N, CA, C and O atoms as a GROMACS GRO file, in nm:
protein
  656
    1MET      N    1   7.243   9.429  11.344
    1MET     CA    2   7.287   9.295  11.310
    1MET      C    3   7.282   9.207  11.434
    1MET      O    4   7.286   9.255  11.548
    2ILE      N    5   7.274   9.081  11.409
    2ILE     CA    6   7.274   8.981  11.515
    2ILE      C    7   7.396   8.893  11.494
    2ILE      O    8   7.423   8.849  11.382
    3GLU      N    9   7.470   8.866  11.601
    3GLU     CA   10   7.582   8.775  11.589
    3GLU      C   11   7.535   8.641  11.533
    3GLU      O   12   7.430   8.590  11.572
    4ARG      N   13   7.615   8.587  11.441
    4ARG     CA   14   7.589   8.459  11.375
    4ARG      C   15   7.480   8.466  11.269
    4ARG      O   16   7.446   8.365  11.208
    5GLY      N   17   7.426   8.585  11.246
    5GLY     CA   18   7.324   8.604  11.143
    5GLY      C   19   7.389   8.614  11.006
    5GLY      O   20   7.502   8.660  10.992
    6ILE      N   21   7.315   8.570  10.905
    6ILE     CA   22   7.364   8.577  10.768
    6ILE      C   23   7.292   8.690  10.696
    6ILE      O   24   7.170   8.703  10.703
    7TYR      N   25   7.371   8.773  10.627
    7TYR     CA   26   7.322   8.895  10.564
    7TYR      C   27   7.379   8.906  10.423
    7TYR      O   28   7.458   8.823  10.378
    8TYR      N   29   7.337   9.012  10.355
    8TYR     CA   30   7.394   9.052  10.227
    8TYR      C   31   7.443   9.195  10.242
    8TYR      O   32   7.379   9.279  10.305
    9ALA      N   33   7.558   9.223  10.182
    9ALA     CA   34   7.616   9.358  10.188
    9ALA      C   35   7.563   9.441  10.071
    9ALA      O   36   7.524   9.388   9.967
   10THR      N   37   7.564   9.571  10.091
   10THR     CA   38   7.521   9.665   9.987
   10THR      C   39   7.627   9.671   9.876
   10THR      O   40   7.742   9.636   9.899
   11PRO      N   41   7.587   9.715   9.758
   11PRO     CA   42   7.687   9.736   9.651
   11PRO      C   43   7.795   9.838   9.691
   11PRO      O   44   7.909   9.828   9.647
   12SER      N   45   7.758   9.934   9.774
   12SER     CA   46   7.856  10.036   9.815
   12SER      C   47   7.964   9.979   9.908
   12SER      O   48   8.069  10.041   9.926
   13PHE      N   49   7.939   9.864   9.966
   13PHE     CA   50   8.037   9.800  10.054
   13PHE      C   51   8.165   9.768   9.977
   13PHE      O   52   8.275   9.797  10.023
   14SER      N   53   8.149   9.708   9.862
   14SER     CA   54   8.263   9.673   9.778
   14SER      C   55   8.341   9.798   9.737
   14SER      O   56   8.464   9.797   9.735
   15GLN      N   57   8.270   9.905   9.704
   15GLN     CA   58   8.336  10.030   9.666
   15GLN      C   59   8.410  10.091   9.785
   15GLN      O   60   8.519  10.144   9.768
   16MET      N   61   8.352  10.083   9.903
   16MET     CA   62   8.419  10.136  10.023
   16MET      C   63   8.550  10.062  10.048
   16MET      O   64   8.650  10.124  10.083
   17ILE      N   65   8.550   9.929  10.028
   17ILE     CA   66   8.673   9.852  10.046
   17ILE      C   67   8.778   9.899   9.944
   17ILE      O   68   8.894   9.920   9.980
   18LYS      N   69   8.737   9.914   9.821
   18LYS     CA   70   8.829   9.960   9.716
   18LYS      C   71   8.880  10.101   9.746
   18LYS      O   72   8.997  10.131   9.722
   19ASN      N   73   8.793  10.187   9.797
   19ASN     CA   74   8.834  10.324   9.832
   19ASN      C   75   8.938  10.326   9.943
   19ASN      O   76   9.012  10.423   9.958
   20ASN      N   77   8.943  10.219  10.020
   20ASN     CA   78   9.039  10.209  10.131
   20ASN      C   79   9.159  10.121  10.095
   20ASN      O   80   9.229  10.072  10.183
   21GLY      N   81   9.181  10.103   9.965
   21GLY     CA   82   9.299  10.032   9.919
   21GLY      C   83   9.286   9.882   9.907
   21GLY      O   84   9.381   9.814   9.868
   22GLY      N   85   9.170   9.828   9.941
   22GLY     CA   86   9.151   9.684   9.938
   22GLY      C   87   9.097   9.633   9.806
   22GLY      O   88   9.057   9.710   9.719
   23THR      N   89   9.096   9.503   9.794
   23THR     CA   90   9.042   9.436   9.677
   23THR      C   91   8.922   9.354   9.720
   23THR      O   92   8.929   9.277   9.816
   24TRP      N   93   8.813   9.372   9.650
   24TRP     CA   94   8.690   9.296   9.676
   24TRP      C   95   8.627   9.272   9.540
   24TRP      O   96   8.541   9.348   9.495
   25ASN      N   97   8.670   9.166   9.475
   25ASN     CA   98   8.629   9.140   9.338
   25ASN      C   99   8.502   9.058   9.326
   25ASN      O  100   8.461   9.024   9.215
   26ASP      N  101   8.441   9.027   9.436
   26ASP     CA  102   8.323   8.942   9.431
   26ASP      C  103   8.205   9.019   9.374
   26ASP      O  104   8.152   9.110   9.438
   27THR      N  105   8.165   8.982   9.256
   27THR     CA  106   8.054   9.051   9.191
   27THR      C  107   7.919   8.987   9.222
   27THR      O  108   7.815   9.041   9.188
   28LYS      N  109   7.923   8.870   9.288
   28LYS     CA  110   7.798   8.802   9.324
   28LYS      C  111   7.737   8.867   9.447
   28LYS      O  112   7.807   8.932   9.526
   29HIS      N  113   7.609   8.850   9.463
   29HIS     CA  114   7.540   8.895   9.584
   29HIS      C  115   7.555   8.784   9.688
   29HIS      O  116   7.460   8.714   9.723
   30ARG      N  117   7.680   8.769   9.737
   30ARG     CA  118   7.719   8.658   9.823
   30ARG      C  119   7.678   8.685   9.969
   30ARG      O  120   7.694   8.797  10.018
   31PRO      N  121   7.624   8.584  10.036
   31PRO     CA  122   7.593   8.603  10.178
   31PRO      C  123   7.720   8.613  10.262
   31PRO      O  124   7.824   8.558  10.227
   32ILE      N  125   7.708   8.684  10.373
   32ILE     CA  126   7.816   8.693  10.471
   32ILE      C  127   7.756   8.660  10.607
   32ILE      O  128   7.642   8.695  10.637
   33VAL      N  129   7.835   8.592  10.688
   33VAL     CA  130   7.791   8.567  10.825
   33VAL      C  131   7.860   8.670  10.913
   33VAL      O  132   7.982   8.680  10.915
   34CYS      N  133   7.779   8.746  10.986
   34CYS     CA  134   7.833   8.843  11.082
   34CYS      C  135   7.858   8.765  11.210
   34CYS      O  136   7.772   8.755  11.297
   35LEU      N  137   7.977   8.712  11.219
   35LEU     CA  138   8.009   8.613  11.320
   35LEU      C  139   8.012   8.669  11.461
   35LEU      O  140   7.944   8.618  11.550
   36ILE      N  141   8.089   8.772  11.482
   36ILE     CA  142   8.104   8.826  11.617
   36ILE      C  143   8.109   8.978  11.615
   36ILE      O  144   8.150   9.041  11.518
   37LYS      N  145   8.066   9.034  11.727
   37LYS     CA  146   8.074   9.178  11.746
   37LYS      C  147   8.218   9.212  11.784
   37LYS      O  148   8.280   9.143  11.865
   38SER      N  149   8.269   9.318  11.727
   38SER     CA  150   8.404   9.363  11.759
   38SER      C  151   8.408   9.419  11.901
   38SER      O  152   8.310   9.475  11.949
   39ASN      N  153   8.521   9.404  11.966
   39ASN     CA  154   8.535   9.465  12.099
   39ASN      C  155   8.578   9.611  12.089
   39ASN      O  156   8.597   9.678  12.190
   40GLU      N  157   8.594   9.659  11.965
   40GLU     CA  158   8.635   9.799  11.946
   40GLU      C  159   8.518   9.895  11.935
   40GLU      O  160   8.533  10.015  11.961
   41HIS      N  161   8.400   9.844  11.897
   41HIS     CA  162   8.280   9.927  11.887
   41HIS      C  163   8.160   9.835  11.882
   41HIS      O  164   8.162   9.733  11.814
   42GLU      N  165   8.054   9.872  11.954
   42GLU     CA  166   7.936   9.784  11.961
   42GLU      C  167   7.861   9.769  11.829
   42GLU      O  168   7.780   9.677  11.814
   43LYS      N  169   7.886   9.857  11.733
   43LYS     CA  170   7.818   9.848  11.604
   43LYS      C  171   7.908   9.797  11.492
   43LYS      O  172   7.871   9.802  11.374
   44LEU      N  173   8.026   9.747  11.528
   44LEU     CA  174   8.119   9.691  11.431
   44LEU      C  175   8.122   9.539  11.448
   44LEU      O  176   8.137   9.488  11.560
   45TYR      N  177   8.106   9.468  11.338
   45TYR     CA  178   8.103   9.322  11.340
   45TYR      C  179   8.211   9.267  11.248
   45TYR      O  180   8.252   9.332  11.152
   46TRP      N  181   8.257   9.145  11.280
   46TRP     CA  182   8.349   9.073  11.194
   46TRP      C  183   8.267   8.976  11.111
   46TRP      O  184   8.196   8.891  11.165
   47ALA      N  185   8.278   8.988  10.979
   47ALA     CA  186   8.197   8.908  10.888
   47ALA      C  187   8.286   8.821  10.800
   47ALA      O  188   8.402   8.853  10.772
   48ILE      N  189   8.228   8.709  10.758
   48ILE     CA  190   8.298   8.614  10.671
   48ILE      C  191   8.207   8.587  10.551
   48ILE      O  192   8.093   8.545  10.568
   49PRO      N  193   8.257   8.610  10.429
   49PRO     CA  194   8.179   8.575  10.310
   49PRO      C  195   8.164   8.424  10.300
   49PRO      O  196   8.250   8.348  10.347
   50MET      N  197   8.057   8.381  10.239
   50MET     CA  198   8.033   8.238  10.224
   50MET      C  199   7.969   8.209  10.090
   50MET      O  200   7.918   8.299  10.024
   51GLY      N  201   7.971   8.084  10.052
   51GLY     CA  202   7.910   8.040   9.927
   51GLY      C  203   7.872   7.894   9.936
   51GLY      O  204   7.896   7.829  10.038
   52LYS      N  205   7.815   7.844   9.830
   52LYS     CA  206   7.774   7.704   9.826
   52LYS      C  207   7.889   7.618   9.774
   52LYS      O  208   7.953   7.651   9.674
   53LEU      N  209   7.914   7.510   9.844
   53LEU     CA  210   8.022   7.421   9.806
   53LEU      C  211   7.997   7.357   9.670
   53LEU      O  212   8.091   7.339   9.592
   54ASN      N  213   7.872   7.322   9.641
   54ASN     CA  214   7.843   7.251   9.516
   54ASN      C  215   7.857   7.340   9.392
   54ASN      O  216   7.841   7.291   9.280
   55HIS      N  217   7.886   7.467   9.410
   55HIS     CA  218   7.909   7.557   9.295
   55HIS      C  219   8.056   7.558   9.252
   55HIS      O  220   8.091   7.627   9.156
   56ARG      N  221   8.141   7.483   9.320
   56ARG     CA  222   8.284   7.481   9.291
   56ARG      C  223   8.316   7.373   9.189
   56ARG      O  224   8.269   7.260   9.199
   57ASN      N  225   8.397   7.410   9.090
   57ASN     CA  226   8.440   7.310   8.992
   57ASN      C  227   8.550   7.222   9.052
   57ASN      O  228   8.591   7.243   9.166
   58THR      N  229   8.596   7.125   8.976
   58THR     CA  230   8.694   7.028   9.025
   58THR      C  231   8.824   7.097   9.069
   58THR      O  232   8.880   7.062   9.172
   59ALA      N  233   8.871   7.193   8.992
   59ALA     CA  234   8.994   7.263   9.026
   59ALA      C  235   8.979   7.341   9.156
   59ALA      O  236   9.069   7.342   9.240
   60ALA      N  237   8.865   7.406   9.173
   60ALA     CA  238   8.841   7.482   9.296
   60ALA      C  239   8.830   7.388   9.416
   60ALA      O  240   8.881   7.421   9.524
   61GLN      N  241   8.767   7.274   9.399
   61GLN     CA  242   8.756   7.178   9.510
   61GLN      C  243   8.893   7.121   9.546
   61GLN      O  244   8.922   7.097   9.664
   62LYS      N  245   8.975   7.099   9.446
   62LYS     CA  246   9.111   7.050   9.472
   62LYS      C  247   9.190   7.154   9.552
   62LYS      O  248   9.262   7.120   9.645
   63ARG      N  249   9.176   7.280   9.513
   63ARG     CA  250   9.243   7.390   9.584
   63ARG      C  251   9.196   7.397   9.730
   63ARG      O  252   9.278   7.410   9.821
   64LEU      N  253   9.066   7.388   9.750
   64LEU     CA  254   9.011   7.389   9.886
   64LEU      C  255   9.066   7.273   9.969
   64LEU      O  256   9.108   7.292  10.083
   65ASN      N  257   9.067   7.155   9.910
   65ASN     CA  258   9.118   7.038   9.982
   65ASN      C  259   9.264   7.054  10.021
   65ASN      O  260   9.306   7.008  10.127
   66PHE      N  261   9.342   7.120   9.935
   66PHE     CA  262   9.482   7.147   9.969
   66PHE      C  263   9.490   7.230  10.097
   66PHE      O  264   9.558   7.192  10.192
   67TYR      N  265   9.419   7.343  10.100
   67TYR     CA  266   9.424   7.431  10.217
   67TYR      C  267   9.365   7.365  10.341
   67TYR      O  268   9.420   7.377  10.450
   68LEU      N  269   9.254   7.297  10.325
   68LEU     CA  270   9.190   7.233  10.439
   68LEU      C  271   9.271   7.116  10.493
   68LEU      O  272   9.256   7.079  10.609
   69GLY      N  273   9.359   7.059  10.411
   69GLY     CA  274   9.441   6.946  10.453
   69GLY      C  275   9.573   6.985  10.517
   69GLY      O  276   9.648   6.898  10.562
   70LEU      N  277   9.603   7.115  10.521
   70LEU     CA  278   9.728   7.159  10.582
   70LEU      C  279   9.725   7.141  10.733
   70LEU      O  280   9.617   7.141  10.793
   71PRO      N  281   9.841   7.124  10.796
   71PRO     CA  282   9.844   7.110  10.942
   71PRO      C  283   9.786   7.236  11.009
   71PRO      O  284   9.798   7.347  10.957
   72GLU      N  285   9.725   7.216  11.122
   72GLU     CA  286   9.658   7.326  11.194
   72GLU      C  287   9.753   7.441  11.226
   72GLU      O  288   9.709   7.556  11.232
   73ARG      N  289   9.878   7.413  11.246
   73ARG     CA  290   9.974   7.520  11.280
   73ARG      C  291  10.002   7.613  11.162
   73ARG      O  292  10.052   7.724  11.180
   74ASP      N  293   9.971   7.569  11.042
   74ASP     CA  294   9.991   7.648  10.920
   74ASP      C  295   9.872   7.744  10.906
   74ASP      O  296   9.758   7.699  10.896
   75ILE      N  297   9.897   7.874  10.905
   75ILE     CA  298   9.790   7.973  10.898
   75ILE      C  299   9.702   7.952  10.775
   75ILE      O  300   9.583   7.984  10.780
   76ARG      N  301   9.756   7.898  10.668
   76ARG     CA  302   9.677   7.876  10.547
   76ARG      C  303   9.564   7.776  10.569
   76ARG      O  304   9.468   7.772  10.492
   77SER      N  305   9.576   7.694  10.674
   77SER     CA  306   9.468   7.600  10.706
   77SER      C  307   9.343   7.672  10.756
   77SER      O  308   9.236   7.613  10.766
   78CYS      N  309   9.358   7.800  10.787
   78CYS     CA  310   9.247   7.882  10.836
   78CYS      C  311   9.179   7.963  10.726
   78CYS      O  312   9.084   8.035  10.754
   79TYR      N  313   9.226   7.953  10.604
   79TYR     CA  314   9.172   8.037  10.497
   79TYR      C  315   9.028   8.002  10.460
   79TYR      O  316   8.953   8.089  10.416
   80TYR      N  317   8.990   7.877  10.476
   80TYR     CA  318   8.857   7.831  10.438
   80TYR      C  319   8.801   7.737  10.544
   80TYR      O  320   8.875   7.683  10.626
   81HIS      N  321   8.672   7.720  10.540
   81HIS     CA  322   8.608   7.618  10.623
   81HIS      C  323   8.482   7.571  10.552
   81HIS      O  324   8.411   7.650  10.490
   82ILE      N  325   8.455   7.443  10.562
   82ILE     CA  326   8.334   7.386  10.504
   82ILE      C  327   8.244   7.345  10.618
   82ILE      O  328   8.287   7.277  10.712
   83GLY      N  329   8.118   7.386  10.610
   83GLY     CA  330   8.021   7.352  10.715
   83GLY      C  331   7.881   7.360  10.660
   83GLY      O  332   7.858   7.415  10.552
   84ARG      N  333   7.788   7.305  10.733
   84ARG     CA  334   7.649   7.301  10.688
   84ARG      C  335   7.571   7.416  10.749
   84ARG      O  336   7.568   7.435  10.871
   85THR      N  337   7.506   7.492  10.660
   85THR     CA  338   7.406   7.591  10.702
   85THR      C  339   7.275   7.534  10.647
   85THR      O  340   7.236   7.424  10.684
   86SER      N  341   7.208   7.607  10.560
   86SER     CA  342   7.090   7.548  10.495
   86SER      C  343   7.134   7.452  10.385
   86SER      O  344   7.056   7.367  10.341
   87THR      N  345   7.260   7.465  10.340
   87THR     CA  346   7.322   7.372  10.245
   87THR      C  347   7.468   7.357  10.287
   87THR      O  348   7.512   7.420  10.382
   88GLN      N  349   7.542   7.273  10.217
   88GLN     CA  350   7.685   7.260  10.244
   88GLN      C  351   7.750   7.390  10.196
   88GLN      O  352   7.743   7.425  10.078
   89SER      N  353   7.814   7.461  10.288
   89SER     CA  354   7.867   7.594  10.259
   89SER      C  355   8.018   7.598  10.275
   89SER      O  356   8.077   7.522  10.350
   90ILE      N  357   8.078   7.690  10.201
   90ILE     CA  358   8.219   7.720  10.219
   90ILE      C  359   8.230   7.861  10.275
   90ILE      O  360   8.164   7.953  10.227
   91PHE      N  361   8.312   7.876  10.376
   91PHE     CA  362   8.334   8.004  10.440
   91PHE      C  363   8.473   8.052  10.398
   91PHE      O  364   8.572   7.982  10.416
   92PHE      N  365   8.479   8.173  10.343
   92PHE     CA  366   8.604   8.231  10.294
   92PHE      C  367   8.666   8.315  10.406
   92PHE      O  368   8.656   8.438  10.405
   93ILE      N  369   8.727   8.249  10.502
   93ILE     CA  370   8.772   8.316  10.623
   93ILE      C  371   8.887   8.412  10.596
   93ILE      O  372   8.899   8.514  10.664
   94SER      N  373   8.972   8.383  10.499
   94SER     CA  374   9.080   8.477  10.468
   94SER      C  375   9.028   8.606  10.407
   94SER      O  376   9.102   8.704  10.395
   95ASP      N  377   8.899   8.608  10.368
   95ASP     CA  378   8.835   8.731  10.319
   95ASP      C  379   8.753   8.800  10.429
   95ASP      O  380   8.666   8.882  10.400
   96ALA      N  381   8.782   8.766  10.554
   96ALA     CA  382   8.711   8.827  10.667
   96ALA      C  383   8.720   8.978  10.656
   96ALA      O  384   8.819   9.034  10.610
   97ILE      N  385   8.612   9.043  10.700
   97ILE     CA  386   8.604   9.188  10.682
   97ILE      C  387   8.516   9.247  10.793
   97ILE      O  388   8.417   9.185  10.832
   98PRO      N  389   8.551   9.364  10.844
   98PRO     CA  390   8.460   9.430  10.937
   98PRO      C  391   8.344   9.492  10.860
   98PRO      O  392   8.359   9.529  10.743
   99ILE      N  393   8.231   9.504  10.925
   99ILE     CA  394   8.113   9.562  10.859
   99ILE      C  395   8.023   9.626  10.965
   99ILE      O  396   8.026   9.590  11.082
  100THR      N  397   7.944   9.723  10.920
  100THR     CA  398   7.846   9.789  11.007
  100THR      C  399   7.709   9.780  10.942
  100THR      O  400   7.696   9.746  10.824
  101ASP      N  401   7.606   9.813  11.019
  101ASP     CA  402   7.468   9.808  10.969
  101ASP      C  403   7.448   9.891  10.842
  101ASP      O  404   7.367   9.855  10.757
  102SER      N  405   7.522  10.000  10.828
  102SER     CA  406   7.500  10.087  10.712
  102SER      C  407   7.538  10.020  10.581
  102SER      O  408   7.502  10.069  10.474
  103TYR      N  409   7.610   9.908  10.587
  103TYR     CA  410   7.648   9.836  10.466
  103TYR      C  411   7.573   9.703  10.450
  103TYR      O  412   7.613   9.617  10.372
  104ILE      N  413   7.466   9.688  10.525
  104ILE     CA  414   7.383   9.567  10.515
  104ILE      C  415   7.264   9.597  10.424
  104ILE      O  416   7.189   9.693  10.444
  105ASP      N  417   7.249   9.511  10.324
  105ASP     CA  418   7.144   9.525  10.223
  105ASP      C  419   7.018   9.446  10.259
  105ASP      O  420   6.908   9.483  10.220
  106GLY      N  421   7.037   9.338  10.333
  106GLY     CA  422   6.923   9.255  10.368
  106GLY      C  423   6.967   9.130  10.440
  106GLY      O  424   7.087   9.103  10.454
  107ILE      N  425   6.870   9.053  10.484
  107ILE     CA  426   6.898   8.929  10.556
  107ILE      C  427   6.890   8.811  10.461
  107ILE      O  428   6.823   8.815  10.358
  108HIS      N  429   6.959   8.705  10.499
  108HIS     CA  430   6.949   8.577  10.427
  108HIS      C  431   6.846   8.493  10.501
  108HIS      O  432   6.853   8.477  10.623
  109VAL      N  433   6.752   8.440  10.428
  109VAL     CA  434   6.647   8.358  10.491
  109VAL      C  435   6.672   8.211  10.463
  109VAL      O  436   6.725   8.172  10.359
  110GLY      N  437   6.631   8.130  10.561
  110GLY     CA  438   6.642   7.985  10.547
  110GLY      C  439   6.518   7.927  10.483
  110GLY      O  440   6.433   8.000  10.432
  111ASN      N  441   6.509   7.796  10.487
  111ASN     CA  442   6.395   7.726  10.428
  111ASN      C  443   6.262   7.764  10.494
  111ASN      O  444   6.156   7.752  10.433
  112ASP      N  445   6.268   7.810  10.618
  112ASP     CA  446   6.147   7.850  10.690
  112ASP      C  447   6.108   7.995  10.663
  112ASP      O  448   6.014   8.047  10.723
  113LYS      N  449   6.182   8.060  10.573
  113LYS     CA  450   6.157   8.200  10.533
  113LYS      C  451   6.187   8.300  10.645
  113LYS      O  452   6.140   8.414  10.641
  114LYS      N  453   6.264   8.257  10.746
  114LYS     CA  454   6.305   8.346  10.856
  114LYS      C  455   6.454   8.372  10.845
  114LYS      O  456   6.528   8.295  10.784
  115HIS      N  457   6.498   8.481  10.906
  115HIS     CA  458   6.639   8.517  10.907
  115HIS      C  459   6.721   8.397  10.955
  115HIS      O  460   6.694   8.340  11.061
  116TYR      N  461   6.822   8.359  10.875
  116TYR     CA  462   6.903   8.243  10.910
  116TYR      C  463   7.012   8.285  11.007
  116TYR      O  464   7.095   8.371  10.978
  117ILE      N  465   7.011   8.222  11.124
  117ILE     CA  466   7.112   8.242  11.227
  117ILE      C  467   7.181   8.108  11.246
  117ILE      O  468   7.114   8.006  11.268
  118ILE      N  469   7.313   8.105  11.238
  118ILE     CA  470   7.386   7.980  11.258
  118ILE      C  471   7.379   7.940  11.404
  118ILE      O  472   7.415   8.018  11.493
  119LYS      N  473   7.333   7.818  11.430
  119LYS     CA  474   7.317   7.769  11.567
  119LYS      C  475   7.413   7.654  11.600
  119LYS      O  476   7.429   7.620  11.717
  120ASN      N  477   7.475   7.595  11.499
  120ASN     CA  478   7.564   7.482  11.520
  120ASN      C  479   7.688   7.528  11.596
  120ASN      O  480   7.774   7.597  11.541
  121GLU      N  481   7.698   7.489  11.722
  121GLU     CA  482   7.807   7.535  11.808
  121GLU      C  483   7.944   7.488  11.761
  121GLU      O  484   8.042   7.561  11.774
  122ASP      N  485   7.952   7.366  11.705
  122ASP     CA  486   8.080   7.317  11.654
  122ASP      C  487   8.126   7.402  11.536
  122ASP      O  488   8.244   7.436  11.525
  123LEU      N  489   8.034   7.436  11.447
  123LEU     CA  490   8.065   7.521  11.332
  123LEU      C  491   8.109   7.659  11.380
  123LEU      O  492   8.211   7.711  11.334
  124ILE      N  493   8.034   7.718  11.470
  124ILE     CA  494   8.068   7.851  11.523
  124ILE      C  495   8.207   7.849  11.587
  124ILE      O  496   8.288   7.940  11.564
  125SER      N  497   8.234   7.747  11.666
  125SER     CA  498   8.362   7.737  11.735
  125SER      C  499   8.479   7.734  11.636
  125SER      O  500   8.580   7.801  11.655
  126GLU      N  501   8.464   7.655  11.530
  126GLU     CA  502   8.571   7.644  11.431
  126GLU      C  503   8.585   7.772  11.349
  126GLU      O  504   8.697   7.813  11.318
  127LEU      N  505   8.474   7.835  11.314
  127LEU     CA  506   8.481   7.963  11.241
  127LEU      C  507   8.549   8.069  11.326
  127LEU      O  508   8.633   8.144  11.276
  128GLU      N  509   8.514   8.076  11.453
  128GLU     CA  510   8.576   8.174  11.542
  128GLU      C  511   8.725   8.147  11.559
  128GLU      O  512   8.806   8.240  11.556
  129ARG      N  513   8.762   8.021  11.577
  129ARG     CA  514   8.903   7.987  11.594
  129ARG      C  515   8.984   8.033  11.473
  129ARG      O  516   9.089   8.095  11.487
  130LYS      N  517   8.934   8.004  11.354
  130LYS     CA  518   9.005   8.041  11.233
  130LYS      C  519   9.004   8.193  11.212
  130LYS      O  520   9.105   8.251  11.171
  131LEU      N  521   8.892   8.258  11.241
  131LEU     CA  522   8.884   8.404  11.228
  131LEU      C  523   8.985   8.471  11.322
  131LEU      O  524   9.055   8.563  11.281
  132PHE      N  525   8.992   8.426  11.446
  132PHE     CA  526   9.084   8.488  11.541
  132PHE      C  527   9.230   8.471  11.498
  132PHE      O  528   9.312   8.558  11.525
  133ARG      N  529   9.262   8.361  11.434
  133ARG     CA  530   9.398   8.342  11.383
  133ARG      C  531   9.426   8.440  11.269
  133ARG      O  532   9.534   8.498  11.262
  134ILE      N  533   9.329   8.458  11.180
  134ILE     CA  534   9.345   8.554  11.070
  134ILE      C  535   9.363   8.695  11.127
  134ILE      O  536   9.450   8.770  11.083
  135LEU      N  537   9.280   8.730  11.225
  135LEU     CA  538   9.289   8.864  11.285
  135LEU      C  539   9.419   8.884  11.363
  135LEU      O  540   9.470   8.995  11.371
  136ALA      N  541   9.474   8.776  11.419
  136ALA     CA  542   9.602   8.786  11.489
  136ALA      C  543   9.714   8.817  11.390
  136ALA      O  544   9.803   8.897  11.420
  137ILE      N  545   9.711   8.755  11.273
  137ILE     CA  546   9.809   8.786  11.168
  137ILE      C  547   9.794   8.933  11.127
  137ILE      O  548   9.892   9.005  11.112
  138GLU      N  549   9.669   8.975  11.108
  138GLU     CA  550   9.641   9.113  11.067
  138GLU      C  551   9.692   9.212  11.171
  138GLU      O  552   9.741   9.320  11.137
  139LYS      N  553   9.679   9.176  11.297
  139LYS     CA  554   9.723   9.267  11.404
  139LYS      C  555   9.875   9.283  11.405
  139LYS      O  556   9.926   9.390  11.437
  140THR      N  557   9.947   9.176  11.370
  140THR     CA  558  10.093   9.185  11.369
  140THR      C  559  10.146   9.256  11.245
  140THR      O  560  10.254   9.315  11.247
  141LYS      N  561  10.069   9.251  11.136
  141LYS     CA  562  10.109   9.319  11.012
  141LYS      C  563   9.982   9.370  10.944
  141LYS      O  564   9.911   9.296  10.878
  142ASN      N  565   9.957   9.499  10.962
  142ASN     CA  566   9.836   9.560  10.905
  142ASN      C  567   9.826   9.537  10.755
  142ASN      O  568   9.926   9.539  10.682
  143ASN      N  569   9.702   9.514  10.712
  143ASN     CA  570   9.670   9.498  10.570
  143ASN      C  571   9.744   9.381  10.505
  143ASN      O  572   9.788   9.388  10.390
  144SER      N  573   9.757   9.274  10.580
  144SER     CA  574   9.821   9.151  10.530
  144SER      C  575   9.738   9.085  10.421
  144SER      O  576   9.792   9.015  10.336
  145PHE      N  577   9.609   9.106  10.424
  145PHE     CA  578   9.519   9.039  10.332
  145PHE      C  579   9.468   9.140  10.229
  145PHE      O  580   9.466   9.260  10.253
  146ARG      N  581   9.428   9.088  10.115
  146ARG     CA  582   9.396   9.172  10.000
  146ARG      C  583   9.284   9.273  10.025
  146ARG      O  584   9.278   9.377   9.958
  147GLN      N  585   9.194   9.245  10.118
  147GLN     CA  586   9.083   9.336  10.143
  147GLN      C  587   9.121   9.454  10.234
  147GLN      O  588   9.039   9.541  10.260
  148HIS      N  589   9.247   9.456  10.281
  148HIS     CA  590   9.296   9.564  10.368
  148HIS      C  591   9.209   9.578  10.493
  148HIS      O  592   9.146   9.681  10.516
  149ILE      N  593   9.209   9.474  10.571
  149ILE     CA  594   9.124   9.466  10.690
  149ILE      C  595   9.143   9.588  10.781
  149ILE      O  596   9.045   9.648  10.824
  150THR      N  597   9.267   9.622  10.810
  150THR     CA  598   9.293   9.732  10.904
  150THR      C  599   9.243   9.866  10.852
  150THR      O  600   9.179   9.941  10.925
  151ASP      N  601   9.271   9.896  10.727
  151ASP     CA  602   9.226  10.024  10.671
  151ASP      C  603   9.074  10.032  10.666
  151ASP      O  604   9.016  10.137  10.693
  152VAL      N  605   9.008   9.921  10.631
  152VAL     CA  606   8.861   9.919  10.627
  152VAL      C  607   8.806   9.936  10.769
  152VAL      O  608   8.712  10.012  10.790
  153LYS      N  609   8.865   9.867  10.864
  153LYS     CA  610   8.819   9.879  11.003
  153LYS      C  611   8.833  10.023  11.053
  153LYS      O  612   8.742  10.076  11.114
  154ASN      N  613   8.947  10.084  11.026
  154ASN     CA  614   8.968  10.222  11.070
  154ASN      C  615   8.869  10.317  11.004
  154ASN      O  616   8.820  10.410  11.068
  155HIS      N  617   8.840  10.294  10.877
  155HIS     CA  618   8.740  10.377  10.806
  155HIS      C  619   8.603  10.360  10.871
  155HIS      O  620   8.533  10.459  10.897
  156LEU      N  621   8.564  10.236  10.897
  156LEU     CA  622   8.432  10.212  10.958
  156LEU      C  623   8.425  10.270  11.099
  156LEU      O  624   8.321  10.324  11.138
  157LEU      N  625   8.532  10.260  11.175
  157LEU     CA  626   8.533  10.320  11.308
  157LEU      C  627   8.519  10.472  11.299
  157LEU      O  628   8.450  10.533  11.381
  158SER      N  629   8.584  10.534  11.200
  158SER     CA  630   8.568  10.678  11.179
  158SER      C  631   8.424  10.713  11.146
  158SER      O  632   8.370  10.811  11.199
  159GLU      N  633   8.360  10.633  11.059
  159GLU     CA  634   8.220  10.657  11.027
  159GLU      C  635   8.131  10.645  11.151
  159GLU      O  636   8.043  10.728  11.173
  160LEU      N  637   8.156  10.542  11.231
  160LEU     CA  638   8.076  10.521  11.352
  160LEU      C  639   8.097  10.635  11.452
  160LEU      O  640   8.001  10.682  11.513
  161ASN      N  641   8.219  10.678  11.469
  161ASN     CA  642   8.249  10.786  11.564
  161ASN      C  643   8.188  10.918  11.515
  161ASN      O  644   8.148  11.001  11.597
  162ALA      N  645   8.181  10.939  11.385
  162ALA     CA  646   8.120  11.062  11.330
  162ALA      C  647   7.970  11.063  11.357
  162ALA      O  648   7.910  11.170  11.370
  163GLU      N  649   7.908  10.944  11.365
  163GLU     CA  650   7.764  10.934  11.392
  163GLU      C  651   7.731  10.967  11.536
  163GLU      O  652   7.620  11.011  11.566
  164SER      N  653   7.827  10.946  11.626
  164SER     CA  654   7.803  10.964  11.771
  164SER      C  655   7.792  11.109  11.810
  164SER      O  656   7.773  11.140  11.927
   0.00000   0.00000   0.00000
C-alpha cells in the first residue's frame, strides 16, 4: 500500500472485523483511503472509508451538517469530513480501521485510469487531525467505536508477526 492511496478491501475484511467483535455493516464495495502507516508495524495502515457526497439523501446530509457544525473541541466534529477527491467525497473517520495488504482487493483509479493518491495537503492535514483524535479516544478506552479498532489492530498485528 501507499500512504494516501485509495483502495478497496476484500470481502473477508468485513468478516475479520466481525470475528473480532466489531461491526462492519457496509455491504457496498466502498473505497478506503489508507491514510498513514502505523508506527506499530511497517505493514499496518490506518484507513478511512469514504463515499460520494451526492449519494446522500436530505436526512443524511442534515445529519452530516450537524456533526460537521459542532465545535472543534467536541470529538463528534471529527466523525466525518467532506473533501474533494475525483468527486466531492465524504470520509467516515469514526469508522477508521487498521488494514494490511492481505485485505486489499484492488486500487481505486481516477479519471486518468491510474491509482488515485490524495495529493491535496489541506485535505490530508484535516483527515490526519481528525483521525488522530479518534485514535486518541480509542487509546484511552479500547474498542470505543463499533468496529472494535483495538481488537482488529491486535488481530492484524498477530497475523503480521506470524508472517515474520
